C-alpha positions in Angstrom: 115.6 103.5 110.2 115.8 107.1 111.0 113.4 109.9 111.9 110.7 107.9 113.6 107.6 109.5 115.1 105.0 108.1 117.5 101.6 107.8 115.8 98.4 105.9 116.2 98.3 102.7 114.3 95.6 103.0 111.5 94.5 99.4 112.1 94.3 99.0 115.9 94.8 102.7 117.2 97.6 101.7 119.6 100.6 104.0 119.7 103.1 102.7 117.2 106.5 103.8 115.7 106.1 105.3 112.3 108.7 106.1 109.7 108.0 108.3 106.7 109.5 106.9 103.5 109.8 107.9 99.8 109.3 111.7 100.4 106.4 111.0 102.8 104.4 109.0 100.2 104.5 105.9 102.5 104.4 105.4 106.2 106.1 102.3 107.6 104.4 101.3 110.9 105.9 99.1 113.6 103.1 98.4 116.0 103.2 96.3 119.2 99.9 94.6 118.1 99.9 94.5 114.3 103.6 94.0 113.9 104.9 95.7 110.7 103.2 97.1 107.6 103.5 100.0 105.1 100.6 102.3 104.1 100.4 104.7 101.2 99.5 108.3 102.3 96.4 108.3 100.0 95.0 105.3 101.9 95.9 105.9 105.6 92.8 108.0 106.4 90.5 105.7 104.5 91.8 102.8 106.7 91.1 104.7 109.9 87.4 105.1 108.8 86.9 101.4 107.8 84.9 99.2 110.1 86.5 97.5 113.0 86.1 94.1 111.3 88.0 95.2 108.2 90.8 96.7 110.3 91.0 93.7 112.5 91.3 91.4 109.5 94.2 93.5 108.1 95.8 93.5 111.6 95.5 89.7 111.7 97.1 89.4 108.3 100.0 91.6 109.3 100.5 89.7 112.6 100.5 86.3 110.8 103.5 87.2 108.6 107.0 86.0 109.6 110.6 86.8 108.7 111.1 89.7 106.4 107.5 89.7 105.1 105.3 92.7 105.7 101.8 93.9 104.7 101.9 96.5 101.9 98.7 98.6 101.7 98.3 100.8 98.6 95.6 102.7 96.7 93.7 100.4 94.3 94.0 100.9 90.6 91.2 102.7 88.9 88.6 105.2 90.0 85.3 104.8 91.8 85.6 101.3 93.1 83.2 101.7 95.9 80.0 101.6 93.8 81.2 98.1 92.6 81.5 97.0 96.3 85.3 97.1 96.2 87.6 98.9 98.6 89.7 101.9 97.4 92.8 100.1 98.6 94.5 96.7 98.3 96.8 94.8 100.7 99.5 92.4 99.6 102.4 90.6 101.2 105.8 92.0 100.3 109.3 91.0 101.4 111.9 93.4 102.7 115.1 93.5 100.6 118.0 91.8 102.3 
């Protein structure tokens, strides 16, 4: 991958390597603690303000993945999910293309 920057991981705050993808709509993080995950630009600041427990759970999910799997964190479908007790983002496991 090209054009990496050093940025704080939105899950654990350690310095990680970040790559901007798809016209900067996505940031691909490679973190020494959380391993590898991608975050949508609409979600990244929301993650940084989540509780430590939520961020630690996501970090554990990302660390548990093996092989070419990574955690993909995107904006949730629909509007105003927080009054219903839902997060404004969703995380799912994806596989890197070969």
